C-alpha positions as CSV (number, residue, x, y, z in Angstrom):
1,M,20.1,7.9,22.4
2,K,17.9,10.8,23.2
3,L,16.7,13.1,20.4
4,E,18.6,16.4,20.4
5,A,16.5,19.0,22.1
6,G,15.0,21.6,19.7
7,N,15.2,19.6,16.5
8,S,11.5,19.8,15.9
9,K,8.3,20.8,17.6
10,L,7.5,17.1,17.4
11,A,10.5,16.0,19.4
12,K,9.7,14.5,22.8
13,Q,9.9,17.2,25.5
14,D,10.6,14.9,28.5
15,S,13.9,13.3,29.3
16,R,13.0,9.7,29.8
17,P,15.8,7.4,28.7
18,V,15.6,5.7,25.4
19,K,15.9,2.0,26.1
20,D,14.3,0.6,22.9
21,F,13.7,1.8,19.4
22,T,10.0,2.1,20.2
23,D,11.0,4.9,22.7
24,L,12.2,7.0,19.8
25,E,9.8,9.8,18.8
26,V,11.0,9.5,15.2
27,W,10.1,5.8,15.1
28,R,6.7,6.6,16.7
29,L,5.9,9.2,14.1
30,A,7.1,6.9,11.3
31,R,4.8,4.2,12.7
32,E,1.9,6.7,12.5
33,L,2.7,7.4,8.9
34,R,2.9,3.6,8.1
35,Q,-0.5,3.1,9.7
36,K,-2.1,5.9,7.7
37,V,-0.5,4.6,4.5
38,Y,-2.1,1.2,5.2
39,V,-5.5,2.8,5.7
40,I,-5.4,4.9,2.6
41,S,-4.0,2.2,0.4
42,K,-6.9,-0.1,1.2
43,R,-9.0,2.1,-1.0
44,F,-6.7,1.7,-4.1
45,P,-8.2,-0.2,-7.0
46,A,-7.7,-4.0,-7.1
47,E,-5.4,-3.7,-10.2
48,E,-2.9,-1.7,-7.9
49,K,-2.7,-4.5,-5.3
50,Y,0.6,-5.8,-6.5
51,V,1.9,-2.6,-7.9
52,L,1.4,0.8,-6.2
53,T,-0.2,-0.5,-3.1
54,A,2.5,-3.1,-2.5
55,Q,5.3,-0.6,-3.3
56,L,3.8,2.1,-1.0
57,R,3.4,-0.3,1.9
58,R,6.9,-1.7,1.5
59,A,8.4,1.8,1.5
60,A,6.4,2.7,4.6
61,I,7.5,-0.5,6.4
62,S,11.1,0.2,5.4
63,I,11.1,3.5,7.3
64,T,10.3,2.0,10.7
65,A,12.3,-1.2,10.0
66,N,15.5,0.8,9.2
67,L,15.1,3.0,12.2
68,A,14.7,-0.1,14.4
69,E,17.7,-1.9,12.8
70,G,19.9,1.1,13.1
71,F,19.0,1.4,16.8
72,G,20.2,-2.2,17.3
73,R,23.6,-1.6,15.7
74,Y,26.7,-1.2,17.8
75,S,28.3,1.7,16.0
76,Y,27.1,5.2,15.5
77,Q,28.0,5.2,11.9
78,E,25.9,2.1,11.2
79,N,23.0,3.7,13.0
80,I,23.4,6.8,10.8
81,Q,23.5,4.7,7.6
82,F,20.2,3.0,8.5
83,C,18.7,6.4,9.3
84,R,19.7,7.6,5.8
85,Q,18.0,4.5,4.3
86,A,14.9,5.3,6.3
87,R,15.0,8.9,5.0
88,G,15.2,7.6,1.5
89,S,12.2,5.4,2.1
90,V,10.3,8.5,3.3
91,H,11.0,10.1,0.0
92,E,9.8,7.0,-1.8
93,V,6.6,7.1,0.2
94,R,6.1,10.7,-0.8
95,D,6.6,9.8,-4.5
96,H,4.2,7.0,-4.3
97,L,1.6,9.2,-2.7
98,I,2.1,11.7,-5.5
99,A,1.5,8.9,-8.0
100,A,-1.7,7.9,-6.2
101,L,-2.9,11.5,-6.1
102,D,-2.2,11.8,-9.9
103,A,-4.1,8.6,-10.5
104,G,-7.1,10.1,-8.6
105,Y,-7.1,7.5,-5.8
106,F,-7.7,10.1,-3.2
107,S,-8.3,13.9,-2.9
108,L,-5.8,16.7,-2.4
109,E,-7.4,17.2,1.1
110,E,-6.6,13.6,2.0
111,W,-3.1,13.7,0.4
112,Q,-1.8,16.9,2.1
113,P,-1.8,15.7,5.7
114,L,0.0,12.5,4.6
115,V,2.7,14.5,2.9
116,E,3.1,16.8,5.8
117,L,3.4,13.8,8.1
118,A,6.1,12.4,5.9
119,Q,8.0,15.7,5.9
120,S,7.8,15.7,9.7
121,V,9.3,12.2,9.8
122,T,12.1,13.4,7.5
123,K,12.8,16.3,9.9
124,L,12.9,14.0,12.9
125,I,15.3,11.6,11.1
126,N,17.6,14.5,10.3
127,G,17.5,15.5,13.9
128,Y,18.2,12.0,15.1
129,I,21.2,11.8,12.7
130,R,22.5,15.1,14.1
131,S,22.0,13.9,17.6
132,T,23.8,10.6,16.9
133,R,26.7,12.5,15.3
134,A,26.9,14.7,18.4
135,R,27.0,11.6,20.7
136,Q,29.7,10.1,18.4
137,A,31.8,13.2,18.7
138,A,31.4,13.4,22.4
139,T,32.4,9.8,22.8
140,S,35.5,10.3,20.5
141,A,36.5,13.3,22.5
142,K,36.8,11.4,25.7
């Protein structure tokens, strides 16, 4: 389950075999996003603890969790479906980040790198889906 070469500047350049979901560059980048979401959301007001903070954190956790669960599935199609769910969670994170920006919980300068990171995660998920489809097609052609 190696990422397709050339999908992104962020893709792993070496050819080490992927033995675990933690070896996936897409999972690693999504983990980085999750960690940054936790740091920034600690600064949200107390009244957001069970609202925006919780929603944002759940969505960020969902990205890595869906990538991990998809990796553990036995069919290419199931893996792709979990990747699609992870991609949806990235968009949810972006929307929550927009809501937090609109509420004034952090500055545009703090917000922009988070959104760019989320967009990079989306690109890697799309590349991982393409790579998985290619592996599926290669297996079917045998």
